[in-house]
C-alpha positions in Angstrom: 97.1 141.7 98.0 93.1 140.9 97.8 90.7 141.8 94.7 88.4 143.8 97.1 90.0 145.6 99.7 86.5 145.6 101.7 87.1 141.9 101.5 89.0 140.2 104.1 90.9 136.7 102.8 89.7 134.6 106.3 89.2 130.9 105.6 89.0 128.7 108.5 89.7 125.3 108.4 89.4 121.8 110.3 91.0 118.7 109.7 90.0 115.5 111.4 92.2 112.2 110.7 92.4 108.4 111.4 94.7 106.6 110.4 95.1 102.8 111.9 97.6 100.3 111.1 98.4 96.8 111.5 101.7 95.2 110.5 103.0 91.3 111.1 106.4 90.6 110.9 108.1 87.4 110.3 111.5 86.4 111.0 112.4 83.4 108.7 116.1 83.3 110.0 118.2 85.1 111.3 119.2 86.6 107.8 116.2 87.0 106.2 113.1 89.4 107.6 109.9 90.2 106.1 107.3 92.5 106.9 103.9 93.4 105.7 101.9 96.4 106.4 98.6 98.1 106.1 97.6 101.5 107.3 93.6 103.0 106.2 93.7 106.5 105.9 90.2 108.2 106.9 90.5 112.1 106.5 87.9 114.8 106.9 88.7 118.3 105.9 85.7 121.4 106.5 86.2 125.1 105.2 84.9 128.4 105.0 85.5 131.3 103.7 84.5 133.8 105.7 84.1 136.7 102.4 81.8 134.7 100.2 80.6 132.6 102.8 81.1 129.6 100.7 81.6 125.9 102.7 84.5 123.4 101.9 83.8 119.7 102.8 86.3 117.1 101.9 86.4 113.4 102.7 89.6 111.0 101.6 89.3 107.2 102.2 92.7 105.2 101.4 94.0 102.1 102.1 98.1 102.3 102.5 99.7 99.3 102.2 103.5 98.6 102.8 105.7 96.0 102.2 109.7 95.0 103.4 112.0 92.5 102.8 115.7 92.5 104.9 118.3 90.2 103.7 121.9 90.4 106.1 124.1 87.7 105.3 126.4 89.2 107.9 127.4 92.5 109.3 129.0 93.6 106.2 126.1 93.1 103.8 122.7 94.2 104.1 120.0 94.0 100.9 116.4 95.7 101.8 114.0 95.8 99.4 110.2 98.1 100.4 107.2 98.8 98.9 105.4 101.8 100.1 102.5 104.5 99.1 101.4 107.7 100.2 98.5 110.0 99.5 99.3 113.4 98.8 96.5 115.3 100.4 96.2 118.9 99.3 97.7 121.5 102.4 95.0 123.6 104.1 95.6 126.6 102.2 94.8 124.7 98.8 91.2 124.3 100.1 91.1 128.1 100.2 88.6 128.8 97.0 89.0 132.6 97.5 91.0 134.7 94.4 93.9 136.7 95.7 96.1 138.6 93.7 100.1 138.4 94.1 100.2 141.6 91.1 97.9 143.2 89.5 97.5 140.8 86.8 98.2 137.3 88.9 95.9 136.0 91.0 95.5 132.4 93.1 92.5 130.7 93.0 92.6 126.9 94.1 90.0 124.3 93.2 89.5 122.8 96.7 88.1 119.8 95.1 91.3 118.6 93.4 91.8 115.0 93.8 94.3 113.7 95.9 97.1 111.6 94.1 98.1 108.2 95.5 102.0 107.3 94.8 103.3 103.8 94.9 107.2 103.7 95.7 109.5 100.9 95.5 113.0 101.0 96.9 116.0 98.7 96.5 119.2 99.5 98.9 122.3 98.0 99.1 124.7 98.9 102.3 128.4 98.1 102.1 130.4 97.7 105.3 128.1 100.2 106.5 130.1 102.9 104.7 128.6 102.5 100.9 124.9 102.9 100.3 123.5 102.5 96.9 119.6 102.7 96.2 117.6 102.6 93.5 114.1 104.2 93.7 111.1 104.0 91.2 107.9 106.3 92.0 104.6 106.3 90.2 101.5 107.9 90.4 98.8 110.9 89.0 101.0 114.0 88.8 100.0 117.2 90.3 101.6 120.5 89.6 100.8 124.5 89.9 99.6 125.7 86.3 99.6 129.3 85.2 96.5 130.1 83.1 95.9 133.1 80.7 92.1 134.4 80.9 89.9 137.0 80.0 91.0 140.4 80.8 95.1 139.8 80.6 95.1 138.3 84.2 96.8 135.0 84.7 95.4 132.3 87.5 97.7 129.9 89.2 95.7 126.8 90.0 97.2 123.6 91.8 95.6 120.4 89.5 96.4 116.7 88.7 97.5 115.8 85.4 98.5 112.5 83.7 101.0 110.4 85.2 104.6 110.9 86.4 107.1 108.2 86.7 110.5 109.0 88.7 113.5 106.7 88.2 115.7 107.8 91.1 119.6 106.3 92.1 121.9 107.5 95.1 125.0 106.8 96.1 126.3 107.9 99.3 129.7 107.6 100.8 130.7 107.9 104.7 134.3 107.4 106.4 136.1 108.6 109.1 139.6 108.9 109.0 143.3 110.0 111.6 141.3 108.2 114.8 138.2 109.5 113.8 139.4 113.6 113.7 138.1 114.1 110.2 134.6 112.8 108.7 133.5 112.8 105.4 129.8 112.2 103.7 129.2 112.3 100.0 126.2 111.7 98.3 125.4 112.0 94.4 121.9 111.2 92.9 120.6 111.2 90.0 116.9 111.3 88.8 115.2 110.7 85.6 111.6 112.1 85.5 108.7 111.1 82.8 105.5 113.1 82.5 102.8 113.3 80.6 99.2 114.1 80.6 97.0 117.2 80.2 95.1 120.1 82.2 92.3 121.6 80.0 94.2 123.4 77.0 97.7 122.2 78.5 99.5 119.0 77.3 102.2 118.0 79.2 105.0 115.7 77.9 108.4 116.0 79.8 111.5 113.8 79.8 114.5 115.1 82.1 117.5 113.9 83.8 118.5 116.1 87.0 121.2 115.6 89.7 122.1 116.5 93.3 125.6 116.3 95.0 126.6 117.4 98.5 130.0 116.8 100.6 129.2 116.9 104.2 132.6 117.2 106.5 134.1 117.8 110.2 137.3 118.4 110.9 138.4 117.9 114.9 141.0 120.9 115.3 141.4 120.2 118.9 140.8 117.6 120.9 142.4 119.2 124.0 140.5 122.5 123.6 137.3 121.2 121.8 137.3 122.8 118.6 135.8 121.6 115.7 134.9 122.5 112.0 132.0 121.6 110.1 130.9 122.5 106.7 128.9 121.5 103.0 129.0 122.1 99.8 125.5 121.3 97.9 124.6 121.6 94.1 121.6 120.9 92.1 121.4 120.8 88.6 119.0 122.2 86.1 115.3 120.7 86.7 111.8 120.6 84.0 108.7 120.3 85.7 105.4 119.6 84.4 105.2 123.3 82.9 108.3 125.0 84.3 112.1 125.1 83.9 114.5 125.8 86.6 118.0 127.0 86.8 120.6 125.3 88.7 122.1 126.1 92.3 124.8 125.6 94.6 125.8 126.7 97.9 128.8 126.3 100.4 127.9 126.9 104.5 130.7 126.4 107.1 130.4 126.1 110.9 133.0 126.5 114.0 132.6 125.0 117.5 133.9 125.1 120.8 133.4 122.4 123.3 133.6 123.1 127.0 133.0 121.1 130.3 129.3 119.7 131.5 128.3 119.2 127.6 128.4 123.4 127.2 129.5 124.3 123.2 129.4 128.0 121.3 129.3 128.0 117.7 129.5 130.3 114.5 128.0 129.1 111.2 128.4 131.2 108.2 125.1 129.6 106.0 125.2 130.0 102.4 128.7 131.8 102.3 129.1 130.7 98.6 126.0 130.5 96.4 124.6 131.6 93.2 122.5 134.9 94.0 119.4 134.4 92.2 117.6 131.6 91.1 115.4 131.5 88.1 112.2 129.4 86.7 110.5 130.3 83.4 108.0 129.0 81.1 107.7 129.5 77.4 104.3 128.7 75.4 102.9 130.0 72.2 100.5 132.3 74.2 102.0 133.1 77.3 105.9 133.2 79.1 106.4 133.3 82.6 109.9 134.8 83.9 110.6 134.5 87.6 113.6 135.3 89.6 114.4 134.8 93.1 117.1 134.8 95.8 115.7 132.4 98.2 119.1 131.6 100.1 120.3 134.6 101.6 124.3 134.4 103.5 123.7 134.6 107.0 126.0 134.1 109.8 124.3 132.5 113.4 125.8 132.8 116.8 124.7 130.8 119.7 125.2 129.1 123.1 124.2 125.3 123.9 123.8 124.6 127.7 122.3 121.0 128.6 120.0 121.2 131.6 118.9 117.9 133.6 122.5 115.8 132.4 123.2 113.6 135.5 119.3 112.6 135.5 119.1 111.3 132.0 122.2 109.6 131.8 121.3 108.0 134.8 117.9 107.2 133.5 119.3 105.6 130.8 121.2 103.3 132.6 118.4 101.9 134.4 116.6 101.5 131.1 119.0 100.1 129.0 118.9 96.2 129.9 114.9 96.3 129.6 114.6 98.2 126.4 117.9 96.4 124.7 115.6 94.0 122.5 113.7 96.8 121.3 116.5 98.7 120.0 117.8 95.3 118.3 114.8 95.4 116.4 114.7 98.3 115.5 118.1 98.1 114.0 116.8 95.1 112.3 114.5 97.1 110.5 
């Protein structure tokens, strides 16, 4: 829906992206490896809004360094530290400056020249006997968020803009194992995140401190090895969240799937997605001058049925045998990284 039915919200865009990179790997000894890398991102975006004739030109240049240390004293233990950076470049639809309405009183009008934040990510990961993985991540950078702004005439404008700074401390514990001669496989994960966001955008002051967590359990059960029946599924839960301008409720879902294996790699399956879930997800914002409430139903219950038939299986497996010896060194290096 747009503000003038005689105008078409047509926005043509082109994007050119060049990112040369270089890495240096040093193997200090069989247990200790370091990797230093640098990637230089050069981005050019050009858009034309046909309704207004407005041209949008964005140029981004950013050096993006990376650094990794891996210490593997033996097969049971591995410790990895990594420093990475990431440029959060606006997507092409966010470059469109045209005002279009999503309700009679609410419209979206983006600023195509919003600064692209640079995010710094530090992570420390410890793996124990391949079954336990613990990681601690610290993420910081300039924040970016969608703001809802009351404007003249009783209208509300939605705009994506940068503000202040964001600090995220994220801890993850993951466990996976198989039982009964690999007939039962379980994978459990628990993630906790502390968010500290502060800054301002026009008259809005952002000052948020919040802790949230996610939990999930995935499983696969071999019902019959002889007849090739497998049952798999997952349970997911997400707690309440407080963002820069909105709050959101918790959410959960349960899915199941049944697979039948035939000869020659052919399989048939039936999957039930979100069989048990929270019907509605709510987000809300309450200030002295403006209240916003949104209810959505994103995760619908659904059932999918399908058949998988591989083609060219013999040729692929044969090629793999011939190239195995020549690529073994590359595989070992990828595993080490």
